[in-house]
Structures are given as C-alpha cells and as structure tokens.
N, C-alpha and C positions, 0 to 999 in steps of 0.2 A: 355487704358494704359495697361490693362489686355492682350489685345490682343498682344499688343508690347512686353511685356516683358515676355508671353509665347515664343513669337517668335524670340526673342533673346535667350529663353533658348533652345529652338530647335535647333538654327542653331548653337551653341555653343556645343552642347550635340552630333551631328551628325558629327562634325567636318567638315560640310561646311563651317566655318569660323573661325579664331581663336581669333579675339576680336571683339567685338560690340562696337563701337564709337556712343555714345549718351548722353543724358542729364540726371542730377541727382539732387538731391533738393539742394541748394544753402544755401550761408551763411545766409539768411534771406527768407522769404516767397515769396518776391518777385524779388527773386534771382533764377536763375537755372545755373548750371556749368555743362562743360563736363566730361563726365566719359567714361572710357576704361573698359569694361568688359571681362573677362577674365575666368572666371569660370560660368558655368550655374547657380548655387546657387545666384551669383551675379546679376543676370538678375533682380531683383526685385524691384533694384534701378532705373530702365529706368522710367522717366517719359516723359510726353510731353504734352504741353499744349502754350497757347500764350506768355508766358516768356522765351520761349527756342527760342532766337531771334540769337543766334551766326550761323554761316556758318560754320558747323563742317569741311566740305572740306578742310580747312586750313590746316588741320592735315595728310592729306594723304601723301603729299610728306616728310614730317619729317623722317631722318633716323631711330630714334628710334621708331618709329610706323612704318613703314616699317620693322622692324625686327620683328614682333609681328606674321607675318604671315598675311594672309587674311582675310580683315576688312569688317565687316557688319557696313553701317552707316546710322545713324537715318538723313533723308533728309526732309528737309523743299523745297519748289520749288525752291528758291533760290541755295540752296546746289545741288539740281538736276542739276541746270545750271553751276553751279560753276565744275562740274563734266566733264559735256560736252566741256567747255572751256579748260578745263585743258586738254583734251583730243584729242581736235582739235589741241593744243600745242604741240601734242605728249609728254603729260607730264604723260598719264596714258594709260595701255593698256588695250583692251577690256578683261573684266572678272577679273580684278584685285582688283574689289570693288563690293559689293553688296550694292545695295542701298535699303533702306526701307523707302517706303513713307505711311505714316500715313492718309489713307481716313479718319478714324473716331473710335470711339471708338473701334470698335469690329473687323475692317478690316487694315490691313497692306499687302501693296503689294510689293515683290519683285522683283525687276527692275535689274536683274543680267549681262544684256549686255548693252551698250550704244545705240544700237537700240530700245532695252525697254522703256530707260530713255527719247530718242526722242519721239517716241510714246506715253508714257505717258504725255509729255509738249506739246505735239500738240492738246491733249485733253483739256489741261486748257487754261484759258485766258489771252491773250498776256499781258506782261507787259512793257510798253514804257516808255522811260527815263522821259518825264514829266506828267505821268499818277497822275491826282489828287495831284499834287503839285504847290500850288498858290503861293510859294514862287520863284519857278522858273519866273514864270511872272512877279511877283514883281520886281526881281534881273533885268531882261529883260527889265524892263520900266525906270528903271534909266538911269539917262544920263552918258556918260562915265568916268566923274571924280566922281560922286557919286557909281557909280559902282566900281571903283579903292578902294574909300574911305572905301567901306563895306569890301571888300575881305582884304582890310590894317588892319583894325578892327579885323577881325576873326584869321588872321594869326600873328597878335600880340602875341596873346595869347599863341601861341606853345611854348612848352618846350623842342622840340625835343626829346621828350620820343619814337618816333616810335612805339607808340600802335598803331597806325593806319595799318602800314605796318606787324606788329605782326599779327593783326587779317585778314587781307585781303587774300582772297584765291588765290587770282592771283597776289601777291607778293611772289614770289616761288624762286627768284633768289639766289644762294649759296650766292654771294656777293653782295650787292647792291652797286649802284653807289655811295651813303653815306658814304661806308665804305672806297672807292677808297681815299687814299692820292697820290699817284703818279702816273699823275696829280689827285690833288684833285678838282673834278665838281662841288662838293656843300659846300660849307661852312657850317663847323661843329657846330658854334657856332647860340646859339638861338638869334639872332637879327633880325632887321625887314628883311633886305634883305636875308639873310640866310633862315630864315621861306619862305620867298617869294620862293626862289629858290625849296625849299625843297618842297611844296605843290605843287606847279604848275608844277614841273619837275615830281613826282608822277601822278598826276593828266593825263597827257601827256602820261606816259607810260602805263595809265590804258584806254585811252581813245581807243573806239570802242573794249574794251575786258572786261570793267564793267558789271557784273550782278544786280548792283544795290541792293545789298544785306543790304548797311547800316551798315555793322560790323565796316568800319572805325570810323564813326562818333558815334558807339555805346560804341567803345572803348576810344574814347577821353576821358581824364582826365580834359580836358579845355573846353569842350563842343563845340568844333570849328566843324563847318557844312561844313566839308570837303565832304562830301555826296551829297552835293549842286552842287560845282564845277564838280564833277564825272558826274553827271546826266547832266550837262549842255553840257559837251564835249560828252556825250552818246547820247543825242537829235542833238547835230549838226553831228556827227558819223553817225546816223542813215539817217537824213534828206542828207546827202551828198553822203554816200556809202550804204546806205540800211542796217547797222549792226544789226543784232539782237543776240549780244552774247549770248551762251549758248543755244541755239534752234538747232542747227544743226552742225554736224560734217563736212559738204560740205561748210561752210560759209569761205571765207577767211578774215582774221583779216585784217580791212582796213588798216592800217598805216604800216603794212609788204608787202606789195602788191603792183604792179602797172598795169596799164594796157596801152597799146599801144595809144588807142583812148579817153586818159583820156583828159578832155576837157581843164585841164591846161597846159599852151606852154612849163613851165619847164622839162616835163617829156620827152620831146621828144628831 
C-alpha cells in the first residue's frame, strides 16, 4: 500500500494525471469504497487488498469523471479487462487512462497504453467463464423445468433497483432500454414477467462482452446470482465463437459481427 500511495502522490504532483481513482476505507473494516484523489496530500487514503472488489472502470465514462481530467485508476485484473473491452468497443481512446496494476506491496506497474495492458494480461493466467464454478455445472445438470424454476426463484426477488446496471462497467448506454417508454420494451413493474425480461435482456446484451468481474452480484441487495447467468452465456459465447472479452483489441464482439461462412443457414 505504501508503494501505491507514493505512486499516486507522484503522478498527481507531476501533473501526469489529474485524478487517481482507487479504493479507500469503507463504512466498516469489511468494506472498501471508491475514492477520487485530486490532491497529492490525499493519496494516503488509498488502500488495496482482497476487499477491493468493485471494478472501478465503471466510472471512466461518467461525464462528471471525464470533466476531472486524465485519470489514473487502481486496476484489478478484471478492471484491466474491462478497460480493454471498452476500448475495443470504441468507448476509450488510447492513452486516455493510466492503469495502476498492483503487483505486490512494493511494486505498482504503470500501464499507460492499451498495448501495455494487453501484454500484461497475456502474462497472467487466462480466466474462462466456468473456471472453479461448481454452481454452473450444477445448473447445467438440472432438467429444463428445474432450471426454469431455479431462475424464476432468483428473479422473483428482483426489485428493479438496477444496482447491477449501475455497477457494471459494460452497461454504459446513455439511455438504457429499460428507460424507454415509447415503445416500452421492458416492463417497469417488479413482477415475475418484468423481472424475467429485465434480467434476461441485460444478460443477452452482455453475452460475449462480460469480463466476469461479478460486480453485478456484489451490488445486488437481494443477492440474486445474476453473475451465474452472465457466466453461462459467456461459456456459450466462448464455445461457439471463441469469445474472450477483455484480452485483445482485435477480437470482434460475437453478437455484433457475422461471417459469410457462418455454419447457421439464416446468415445467408
């Protein structure tokens, strides 16, 4: 943490960045919260440990954050992947953000370009959609009726607060489909059908794009495992299209591209 604080202080003092987006102590010892450091002397607020779970890339496209100037951002691996995915979708320009990857207590890596982030991630272990998740296998083993009952039970708890949307670094639309009422595509009401619509539509919009950060489930006040649905779709996108979101700027988003030699007849 000493190295991270010193790095933040140096970057702000030198004017290389205008704001450092990181983590600070939360409302309890078990929690960490986002912090926006604009003065070098405030860099001592920065902390980094296993409790720093939120993917801070969610703030990079916010108008009020863009107005602060060039940011440095404390980046977990999932944050780096989110940055690359945003770049691949033409939402960030190269050099607009300085990622700080905390290697250990004494080492903080400055990743100033998308190429540097790619190279850094290439040296890390790949994270696939189903890695270490027995829950995915258990859901896959259920009968079709039992699987439907599982998701109904999860979605019935939804209160349509949209915390999952707010926490997701890839939910960056200035106006979400759920906010449109002419026509109204998704029911506003928190009822079984509306809840199913919202959660399935959002999951489909993330299919092949989700970097598996888990921020949606962490943010959900009802503890709905929407992350499992995202990971199931991510596994399908990987198997069917080779999708590995957040590892390269040169991969196409699976559901936004087609190839003339696609095996499905409908594409012709």
